GUDREN-813263 format. One line per 5 residues: number of its first residue (from 1); their letters; for each residue z, x, y of N, C-alpha, C. Coordinates in steps of 0.2 Angstrom, whole numbers. Example, Ala and Ser with C-alpha at 12.3 -4.5 7.8 and 13.67 -1.06 7.14 Angstrom:
<vokes>
1) AS) 39:66:-28:39:62:-22:39:66:-16  35:64:-11:36:68:-5:39:64:0
</vokes>
This chain:
<vokes>
1) XXXXX) 275:603:610:269:599:610:269:595:604  271:597:598:271:594:592:275:587:593  281:588:596:286:583:596:283:577:600  280:579:606:276:575:610:270:571:608  267:575:603:261:572:600:263:567:595
6) XXXXX) 269:569:591:271:563:587:274:557:590  277:558:596:279:552:600:273:548:602  268:551:604:262:547:606:259:544:600  259:547:595:256:544:589:260:538:587  267:539:587:271:533:585:270:527:590
11) XXXXX) 270:529:596:268:523:601:262:520:600  257:525:599:250:522:598:249:518:591  253:519:586:253:515:580:258:509:581  256:503:582:260:497:582:264:496:576  261:496:571:264:495:564:270:500:563
16) XXXXX) 269:506:564:274:511:563:280:510:568  279:508:574:284:506:579:287:500:577  284:495:574:287:489:572:292:490:566  290:494:562:294:497:556:301:500:559  300:504:564:305:508:566:310:503:569
21) XXXXX) 308:499:574:312:494:577:316:489:572  312:487:566:315:484:561:321:487:558  319:494:557:325:497:553:331:499:557  329:500:564:336:500:568:340:493:568  336:488:569:340:481:569:343:480:562
26) XXXXX) 341:482:557:344:481:550:350:486:550  350:492:552:356:496:553:361:494:557  359:491:563:364:489:568:368:482:565  363:478:562:367:472:558:371:474:553  369:479:549:373:481:543:380:484:546
31) XXXXX) 380:488:551:386:491:554:391:485:557  387:480:560:392:475:563:395:472:557  392:470:551:395:467:546:400:471:542  399:478:541:404:482:538:410:483:542  409:484:548:415:486:553:419:480:557
36) XXXXX) 416:474:556:419:469:559:420:463:554  426:464:550:427:459:545:430:452:548  432:452:553:435:446:556:428:441:558  423:444:559:416:441:560:412:440:553  412:445:549:408:445:544:410:440:538
41) XXXXX) 416:441:537:419:436:531:418:429:532  420:427:538:419:419:539:411:417:539  408:422:542:400:421:543:397:420:536  398:426:532:395:426:525:398:420:521  404:419:521:406:413:517:404:407:519
46) XXXXX) 402:406:526:399:400:529:392:399:526  388:405:526:381:405:523:381:403:516  386:405:512:386:404:505:388:397:503  393:394:507:395:387:506:389:383:509  386:385:514:380:380:516:375:380:511
51) XXXXX) 373:386:508:368:386:502:370:381:496  377:382:495:379:377:489:379:370:491  380:368:497:380:361:499:373:358:502  369:363:503:362:360:506:359:355:501  359:355:495:356:350:491:359:344:491
56) XXXXX) 366:343:492:369:338:493:368:334:499  368:338:505:367:335:511:359:333:511  355:336:508:348:334:508:347:327:505  352:326:499:351:320:496:354:315:500  359:316:504:361:310:509:356:309:514
61) XXXXX) 352:315:516:348:314:522:341:310:519  340:310:513:334:306:510:335:299:510  342:297:510:343:289:510:344:287:516  343:291:522:344:288:528:350:290:532  354:294:529:361:296:532:359:302:537
66) XXXXX) 361:302:544:360:307:548:363:313:545  360:319:546:362:326:543:369:328:546  370:326:552:377:328:555:383:324:552  382:318:550:387:314:547:387:316:539  382:317:536:382:319:529:385:326:528
71) XXXXX) 384:330:533:387:337:533:395:336:534  398:332:538:404:331:539:407:328:533  404:323:530:407:319:525:408:324:519  402:328:517:403:333:512:408:339:513  408:341:519:414:346:520:421:343:520
76) XXXXX) 422:337:522:428:334:522:430:333:514  426:331:510:426:330:503:428:336:500  425:341:501:427:348:498:434:350:500  435:349:507:442:351:509:447:347:505  446:340:505:451:336:502:452:338:494
81) XXXXX) 446:339:491:447:342:484:451:348:483  450:353:488:454:359:488:461:358:489  463:353:494:470:352:496:473:348:490  469:344:487:472:340:481:474:345:476  470:349:474:472:354:469:477:358:470
86) XXXXX) 478:361:477:484:365:478:490:360:479  490:354:481:496:350:481:498:349:474  493:348:469:495:347:462:499:352:459  498:358:461:502:364:458:507:368:463  508:364:469:512:368:474:519:369:471
91) XXXXX) 522:365:467:528:366:464:528:371:459  524:372:454:524:377:450:523:384:453  519:383:459:517:390:463:524:392:466  528:387:469:534:389:472:539:392:467  539:389:461:543:391:456:542:399:454
96) XXXXX) 535:400:454:532:406:452:534:411:457  534:410:463:535:415:469:543:416:469  547:411:467:554:411:467:556:417:462  552:418:457:554:423:452:553:430:454  549:431:460:548:438:463:554:442:463
101) XXXXX) 560:440:466:566:445:466:568:447:459  568:442:454:570:445:447:565:450:445  559:449:446:554:454:444:555:461:447  556:460:453:558:467:457:564:470:454  569:466:453:575:469:450:574:472:443
106) XXXXX) 570:468:439:569:471:432:565:478:433  560:478:437:556:484:438:561:490:441  566:488:445:570:494:448:575:496:442  577:491:438:582:493:432:577:498:427  572:496:426:567:500:422:567:507:424
111) XXXXX) 565:507:431:564:514:434:570:518:434  576:514:435:583:518:435:584:521:428  583:517:423:584:520:416:579:525:415  573:525:417:569:530:415:570:537:419  573:536:424:575:542:428:582:544:428
116) XXXXX) 586:540:424:593:542:422:598:541:428  596:537:433:600:535:439:605:530:436  611:530:439:616:524:437:613:518:440  614:512:436:612:505:438:618:502:442  617:500:448:622:497:452:619:490:454
121) XXXXX) 622:485:451:619:478:452:618:476:459  624:477:463:624:475:470:618:479:474  617:485:472:613:489:476:606:488:474  605:486:468:598:483:465:596:477:469  601:473:469:599:466:473:598:467:480
126) XXXXX) 601:472:483:600:472:490:593:476:491  592:481:487:585:484:487:579:480:486  581:475:480:576:470:478:574:466:484  580:463:488:578:458:494:574:462:499  576:468:500:572:472:505:565:473:503
131) XXXXX) 564:475:497:557:475:494:553:469:495  556:463:493:553:457:494:551:455:500  556:457:505:554:456:513:548:460:515  547:466:512:542:471:513:535:469:510  536:465:505:530:463:501:527:456:504
136) XXXXX) 532:452:506:530:445:508:528:445:515  530:450:520:528:450:527:520:451:527  517:456:524:510:456:524:506:451:521  509:448:515:506:442:512:506:436:516  511:435:520:511:430:525:505:431:531
141) XXXXX) 505:437:533:499:439:538:493:437:535  492:439:529:485:439:525:484:431:524  489:427:522:488:420:522:486:417:529  489:419:534:487:416:540:480:418:542  478:424:542:472:426:543:467:422:539
146) XXXXX) 468:421:532:464:417:528:463:410:530  468:407:532:467:400:534:463:400:540  464:404:545:460:405:551:452:406:549  451:411:544:444:412:542:441:406:538  445:403:534:443:397:531:441:391:536
151) XXXXX) 445:390:541:443:385:546:437:387:550  436:393:551:430:396:555:424:395:550  424:397:544:419:396:539:417:389:539  421:384:538:420:377:538:416:375:544  418:377:550:415:375:556:408:378:556
156) XXXXX) 407:384:554:400:387:554:396:384:549  399:382:544:395:378:538:392:372:541  396:369:545:394:362:547:388:363:552  388:368:556:383:369:560:377:371:557  377:376:551:372:378:547:368:372:544
161) XXXXX) 373:368:540:370:362:537:366:357:541  369:357:548:366:352:553:359:355:556  359:361:558:354:364:562:350:369:559  352:371:552:349:376:549:342:375:547  340:369:545:333:368:543:328:369:548
166) XXXXX) 330:366:554:326:367:560:325:374:562  330:378:562:330:385:564:326:389:559  327:387:552:322:390:547:315:389:548  313:383:549:307:381:550:303:385:557  307:385:562:305:389:568:304:396:566
171) XXXXX) 309:399:562:308:406:561:301:407:556  300:403:552:294:404:547:288:403:552  288:398:557:283:397:561:281:403:565  286:407:566:285:413:570:281:418:566  281:418:559:277:423:556:270:420:555
176) XXXXX) 266:425:558:259:423:560:255:424:553  256:429:550:252:431:544:253:426:538  248:423:536:248:418:530:251:421:524  249:427:522:253:430:516:260:431:517  262:434:523:269:435:524:273:429:524
181) XXXXX) 270:423:527:273:417:528:274:414:521  269:414:517:270:412:510:275:415:506  276:422:507:281:426:503:287:424:505  289:423:512:295:421:514:297:413:512  292:409:512:293:403:509:295:403:502
186) XXXXX) 292:407:498:294:408:491:302:411:491  304:415:496:310:418:495:315:412:497  314:408:503:318:403:505:319:397:499  313:397:496:314:391:491:318:393:486  317:399:483:321:403:478:329:402:480
191) XXXXX) 330:404:486:337:404:488:340:397:489  336:393:490:338:386:491:339:382:484  336:384:479:336:381:473:341:385:468  339:391:467:343:395:462:349:397:464  350:400:471:356:402:473:361:396:474
196) XXXXX) 358:390:476:363:384:476:365:383:469  361:383:464:362:381:457:368:386:454  366:392:456:372:397:454:378:396:457  379:395:463:385:394:467:389:388:464  385:382:464:388:376:461:391:377:454
201) XXXXX) 386:380:450:388:381:442:394:385:442  394:391:446:400:396:445:406:392:448  406:389:453:412:385:455:414:380:450  410:376:447:412:371:442:415:375:436  412:380:434:415:384:428:421:387:430
206) XXXXX) 422:389:435:429:392:437:434:387:438  433:381:440:437:376:441:440:373:434  435:372:429:436:370:422:440:376:419  438:382:420:441:388:417:449:388:419  450:387:425:457:386:427:461:380:424
211) XXXXX) 458:374:424:461:369:421:462:370:413  457:373:410:458:375:403:464:380:402  464:384:406:469:390:406:477:386:406  477:382:412:483:379:413:486:375:407  480:371:404:482:367:398:484:371:392
216) XXXXX) 480:376:391:482:380:385:489:383:386  491:386:392:497:389:393:503:384:393  501:377:395:506:372:394:508:370:387  503:370:382:503:369:375:507:375:372  507:381:375:511:387:373:518:387:376
221) XXXXX) 520:382:380:526:381:383:528:386:388  522:389:391:523:394:396:526:391:403  531:393:406:533:390:412:529:392:418  528:386:422:523:386:428:516:388:426  514:384:420:507:386:418:502:383:423
226) XXXXX) 503:377:426:498:375:431:497:381:436  502:384:439:501:389:444:497:395:441  498:397:434:494:402:431:486:399:431  485:393:429:479:390:429:475:391:436  479:389:441:476:390:448:474:397:449
231) XXXXX) 478:402:447:477:409:449:471:412:445  471:409:438:465:411:434:459:408:437  458:402:439:452:399:442:450:403:448  455:404:453:453:408:459:450:416:458  454:419:453:453:426:451:446:427:447
236) XXXXX) 444:421:444:438:422:440:432:422:445  433:421:452:427:422:456:426:430:457  430:434:455:430:441:454:429:443:448  423:444:445:422:446:438:425:453:436  428:453:430:431:459:427:437:460:431
241) XXXXX) 437:462:437:444:464:441:448:458:441  446:452:442:450:446:443:454:444:437  451:446:431:454:444:425:460:449:424  459:455:425:464:460:425:470:458:429  468:456:435:474:454:440:478:448:437
246) XXXXX) 474:444:434:477:437:431:482:439:425  480:444:421:483:446:415:490:449:417  490:453:422:496:457:425:500:452:428  498:447:431:502:441:434:506:437:429  502:436:423:505:432:418:510:436:414
251) XXXXX) 509:442:414:514:447:410:520:447:414  519:448:421:524:449:426:529:443:426  525:437:426:529:431:426:533:430:420  530:432:414:534:431:408:540:436:407  539:442:410:545:447:410:550:445:415
256) XXXXX) 548:441:421:554:439:425:558:432:422  554:429:417:557:423:415:561:424:408  558:429:404:561:430:398:563:438:396  562:442:401:563:449:400:557:452:396  558:459:396:553:463:392:554:463:385
261) XXXXX) 550:457:382:549:456:375:542:456:373  541:457:367:533:456:365:531:449:365  535:444:366:533:437:366:529:436:373  530:440:378:527:438:384:520:441:384  518:444:379:511:447:378:506:441:375
266) XXXXX) 509:436:372:505:431:368:501:427:374  504:425:379:500:421:384:495:425:387  496:431:389:491:436:391:485:437:386  487:437:379:482:438:375:477:432:374  480:426:375:477:420:374:472:419:380
271) XXXXX) 475:421:386:470:421:391:465:425:391  466:431:389:460:436:388:455:434:383  457:430:378:452:427:373:448:422:376  451:417:381:448:412:385:443:415:389  445:421:393:441:424:397:435:427:394
276) XXXXX) 435:430:388:430:433:384:425:427:383  427:422:380:423:417:378:419:414:384  422:413:389:419:411:396:414:416:399  416:422:399:412:427:403:406:430:398  407:429:392:402:433:387:397:428:384
281) XXXXX) 399:422:384:396:416:380:394:410:384  399:408:387:397:401:391:393:402:397  396:406:402:392:407:408:386:410:407  385:415:403:378:418:403:374:413:400  376:408:395:371:404:393:369:399:398
286) XXXXX) 374:397:402:372:392:407:368:395:413  369:401:415:365:404:420:359:407:418  358:410:412:352:413:410:352:420:412  348:424:409:347:431:411:345:433:418  342:428:421:338:430:427:344:431:433
291) XXXXX) 349:427:432:354:427:437:360:432:435  360:436:430:365:440:428:364:447:432  370:450:434:370:456:437:372:461:432  370:468:433:372:473:430:380:474:431  384:475:425:392:476:426:393:482:431
296) XXXXX) 389:487:431:390:493:435:389:490:443  384:486:444:383:484:450:389:479:453  391:475:448:397:471:449:403:474:452  405:480:448:411:483:450:410:487:456  404:490:458:403:494:464:403:488:470
301) XXXXX) 400:482:469:400:477:474:407:475:476  411:474:470:418:471:472:422:477:475  422:483:473:425:489:476:423:489:483  416:489:484:414:490:491:416:484:496  415:478:493:417:473:498:424:472:499
306) XXXXX) 429:475:494:436:475:496:437:481:501  434:486:500:435:492:505:432:490:512  427:486:513:424:484:519:427:479:522  429:473:518:431:467:521:437:464:518  441:468:514:448:466:511:447:461:505
311) XXXXX) 452:457:505:452:453:499:446:448:499  444:445:506:438:441:506:432:444:504  431:451:506:425:454:503:425:454:496  431:455:492:430:455:485:429:449:482  430:443:485:428:437:483:421:436:484
316) XXXXX) 418:438:490:411:436:492:406:441:489  408:447:486:404:452:484:399:450:479  401:447:474:396:445:468:392:439:470  394:434:474:389:429:476:384:431:481  386:436:485:381:440:489:376:443:485
321) XXXXX) 379:448:481:374:451:477:369:447:473  371:441:470:367:437:466:362:434:471  364:432:477:359:429:481:354:434:484  356:440:485:351:446:486:346:447:480  349:447:475:345:447:469:340:442:468
326) XXXXX) 342:436:469:337:430:469:331:431:474  334:433:480:329:434:486:324:440:484  326:445:481:322:451:479:317:449:473  320:445:469:315:443:463:310:438:465  311:435:471:306:430:473:301:433:477
331) XXXXX) 302:439:480:297:442:485:293:447:480  286:446:481:281:450:477:281:457:478  283:459:484:284:467:486:290:470:484  296:466:483:303:469:482:305:467:476  302:463:471:305:460:465:307:466:461
336) XXXXX) 304:472:461:307:477:457:314:479:458  316:479:465:323:480:466:328:475:464  325:469:462:329:465:458:331:467:451  326:471:448:328:474:442:333:479:442  334:482:448:339:487:449:346:484:449
341) XXXXX) 347:478:452:353:474:453:355:470:446  350:468:442:351:464:437:348:466:430  351:463:425:349:465:419:343:460:416  342:455:420:338:450:417:333:449:423  330:454:426:325:453:431:318:449:430
346) XXXXX) 315:447:435:309:444:433:304:449:430  299:446:426:294:449:424:289:452:429  285:457:428:280:459:433:276:454:435  274:453:441:270:447:444:263:449:443  261:455:441:254:457:440:250:452:436
351) XXXXX) 253:449:430:249:444:426:247:437:430  250:437:436:249:430:439:242:431:444  240:437:445:234:438:450:228:436:447  226:437:440:220:434:438:219:427:438  225:424:437:225:416:437:224:414:445
356) XXXXX) 227:417:449:225:415:457:218:417:458  215:422:456:208:424:457:204:419:454  205:416:448:201:411:445:201:405:449  208:402:451:209:397:455:205:397:462  205:403:465:201:404:472:193:403:470
361) XXXXX) 191:407:465:184:407:463:182:399:462  186:395:458:184:389:457:184:384:463  189:386:467:188:382:474:182:383:478  180:389:478:174:392:482:168:388:479  168:388:472:162:385:468:162:377:470
366) XXXXX) 168:374:470:168:367:472:166:365:479  168:370:483:166:369:491:159:370:491  155:375:488:148:376:488:145:370:485  147:367:480:143:362:477:144:356:481  149:354:485:150:349:489:145:350:495
371) XX) 145:356:498:140:357:503:132:355:501  131:357:495:124:357:493:123:349:491
</vokes>
């Protein structure tokens, strides 16, 4: 009888039933995003790219260019810039990949000396070739899947940039309560401005950081320095973890080129110095405290994204977390959760209420005076 009474009470309470349905929908969407990486990664990447490119497309639309044409032009310009960067460093990247068999052979020699096993050069080369094939096969598969995901993301981005504004307006029009509509307008406005600023700034900083890394390593006469610069710029999208991966790649390339000497540690040390200057001083100064995430949240997000969606999830984790933090900070009922994600969250919004009360009171007084 008690269970039946609870069920009748739930059905009789529309607000409680709405919360239950909303929770089920959120859980279902979360499960889809977690367990279907082939859909989730391109879709989330398309949303982030669209947020970053919305201001540019809107600028074209204000001067009379149709949104569809502006979207295509902006996306094609982005693709051309990326292709140009990769084409500029394709030769150093090929030379760096050509050192992989030497690096595998050096590792096998080191392991053989540590274990006391006799070193046979022919055997080591054969094992190195076999190990290289085993490594390159999954890498090729990952690159193929990445190209497909990038193409899908660009197509989705075009549709979001073209039709996203009208869909967003229709969704907001469906919210009938004026306070809720005002809250969601504030959230959408914050995402449109702050998230776009964050994504554009981080992309610019990472591109400049990769170029500076390549130039500095070139001055140090490091072989294949432009390739290391490209790797540094890409890995910088993954805070903390990406820098460690870049250091390992630089040391491994130095060992493959010059052997296991102390000199190979100098380029890695210089890169770490550049990374510390960028991550601790330059980027925080440009972003401000409100857009900074807690380092523990960053590590957890990167590991969780990599576990759920692979390499793409590791790259998307921090931009997604930052966008979620911006949305939480902008909502008056959820802004305290933004303080959980970041170390520079918004100040409590309670001091704003007396000002709003005074403005409404003044408006009522003016309305009464005008009637009289």
